[in-house]
C-alpha positions as CSV (number, residue, x, y, z in Angstrom):
1,M,18.4,170.7,94.3
2,P,16.3,173.1,92.2
3,P,13.0,174.3,93.8
4,L,9.7,172.8,93.0
5,V,8.1,175.4,90.7
6,L,4.3,175.5,90.6
7,E,2.6,177.5,87.8
8,T,-0.5,178.4,89.9
9,P,-1.3,178.5,93.6
10,R,-4.1,176.0,93.0
11,A,-1.4,173.4,92.2
12,L,-0.4,173.5,95.9
13,K,-3.5,171.3,96.5
14,D,-1.7,168.4,94.9
15,F,1.1,168.6,97.4
16,A,-1.0,169.0,100.6
17,G,0.4,166.7,103.3
18,R,3.6,166.0,101.4
19,E,7.2,166.9,102.3
20,I,8.7,168.9,99.4
21,G,12.3,168.9,100.3
22,T,15.2,170.8,101.9
23,S,17.0,174.0,101.2
24,D,20.7,174.4,100.7
25,W,22.8,174.9,103.9
26,F,23.0,178.5,105.0
27,L,25.9,179.8,107.2
28,V,24.7,181.9,110.2
29,T,27.7,184.1,110.9
30,Q,28.5,186.1,114.0
31,D,28.3,189.2,111.8
32,R,24.7,188.4,110.8
33,I,23.8,187.8,114.4
34,N,25.4,191.2,115.3
35,Q,23.5,192.9,112.6
36,F,20.2,191.4,113.7
37,A,21.0,192.4,117.3
38,E,21.4,196.0,116.1
39,A,18.3,196.0,114.0
40,T,16.1,194.6,116.8
41,E,18.0,196.2,119.7
42,D,18.3,192.8,121.3
43,R,22.0,192.9,122.3
44,Q,21.8,190.2,125.0
45,W,25.3,188.9,125.7
46,I,24.4,185.3,124.7
47,H,24.2,186.6,121.1
48,V,26.9,189.2,120.8
49,D,29.6,188.6,123.5
50,R,31.8,185.7,122.2
51,E,34.1,185.8,125.2
52,R,31.4,185.8,127.8
53,A,29.3,183.2,125.9
54,A,32.3,180.9,125.7
55,S,32.8,180.9,129.5
56,Q,29.2,181.4,130.8
57,S,26.7,180.1,128.2
58,P,25.5,176.5,128.4
59,Y,26.2,176.4,124.7
60,G,29.9,177.4,124.9
61,A,29.5,180.0,122.1
62,T,27.2,182.8,121.0
63,I,24.0,181.8,119.5
64,A,21.6,183.3,116.9
65,H,18.4,184.9,118.1
66,G,15.4,182.6,117.7
67,F,13.7,185.3,115.7
68,L,16.7,185.6,113.4
69,T,16.4,181.9,112.7
70,L,12.6,182.3,112.0
71,S,13.2,185.3,109.8
72,L,15.3,183.2,107.5
73,A,12.4,180.9,106.8
74,G,11.2,182.9,103.8
75,S,14.5,182.8,102.0
76,L,15.1,179.2,102.8
77,V,11.6,178.1,101.7
78,S,12.0,179.9,98.4
79,Q,14.9,177.5,97.6
80,V,12.5,174.6,98.1
81,I,9.2,175.7,96.5
82,Q,8.2,178.6,94.3
83,V,4.6,179.5,93.3
84,R,4.0,181.5,90.2
85,G,0.8,182.9,88.7
86,T,0.0,185.2,91.6
87,R,-0.5,188.9,91.7
88,M,1.1,188.9,95.1
89,S,1.8,186.6,98.0
90,I,1.9,187.6,101.6
91,N,3.3,186.3,104.8
92,Y,0.0,185.9,106.7
93,G,1.6,184.7,110.0
94,V,2.9,181.7,111.8
95,N,1.5,179.2,114.2
96,R,3.1,177.1,116.9
97,V,6.6,178.5,116.6
98,R,9.2,176.6,118.8
99,F,13.0,176.8,119.1
100,P,14.0,173.3,120.3
101,S,17.8,173.8,119.9
102,P,20.2,176.7,119.5
103,V,22.0,177.9,116.4
104,P,25.6,178.5,117.3
105,A,27.4,181.3,115.6
106,D,29.2,180.2,112.4
107,S,27.1,177.1,112.0
108,R,24.9,176.0,109.1
109,I,21.1,175.6,109.0
110,R,18.6,174.5,106.3
111,A,14.9,174.3,106.0
112,R,12.8,171.1,105.6
113,V,9.5,172.1,104.0
114,T,6.1,170.3,104.0
115,V,2.9,171.6,102.6
116,Q,0.7,170.9,105.5
117,S,-2.6,172.2,104.2
118,V,-4.1,174.3,101.4
119,E,-7.4,176.1,101.5
120,E,-9.1,178.0,98.7
121,L,-10.6,181.3,100.0
122,V,-12.7,183.9,98.2
123,D,-9.8,186.0,97.0
124,C,-6.7,183.8,97.5
125,I,-5.2,180.4,98.2
126,S,-4.0,180.0,101.8
127,A,-1.2,177.5,102.4
128,V,0.2,176.3,105.7
129,M,3.8,175.2,105.3
130,L,5.5,173.2,108.1
131,V,9.0,174.6,108.2
132,S,11.5,172.7,110.2
133,I,14.9,174.5,110.4
134,E,17.6,172.0,111.0
135,G,21.1,172.7,112.3
136,E,24.0,170.8,110.8
137,N,24.8,167.9,113.2
138,A,22.0,169.0,115.6
139,K,19.9,166.3,117.2
140,K,16.7,168.4,117.2
141,P,15.5,171.1,114.9
142,C,16.5,174.7,115.7
143,C,13.1,176.1,114.8
144,V,9.7,174.6,113.9
145,A,6.8,176.7,112.7
146,E,3.6,176.5,110.7
147,W,4.0,179.3,108.2
148,I,0.9,180.7,106.6
149,V,1.3,182.1,103.1
150,R,-1.6,183.7,101.1
151,Y,-1.3,183.7,97.4
152,Y,-3.6,186.2,95.6
153,I,-4.5,185.4,92.0
């Protein structure tokens, strides 16, 4: 499904409180997990040692880092909604981040996006997006976060 394209950040106000949609499915490979482990120096065996994870992990496989899952939010959200008419947009932060279920290596995730709130500030529009990252066939989301994006006009 193509993204919702808004011509100005002020148009976000019309979508406050509404779910916008879901991204495409994205494959989280073991290679990506390994690259993230190297970049962050978080090489815990549950992420990078397939053999040990298969025998000792409660998940029976290696899993993605929670922060890897969270870091994919920007890319996944851009598949759902795009805001034009800005001089720049910045990731202002996240609230209430949770990782209710794991992302096994070589499984697929997608983002479900809701515009939670929109506030017009002196120099920008601040939007809070509720991002729920779902795992294919998972009963609970893998990551839930309120992502704050500031759009400077």
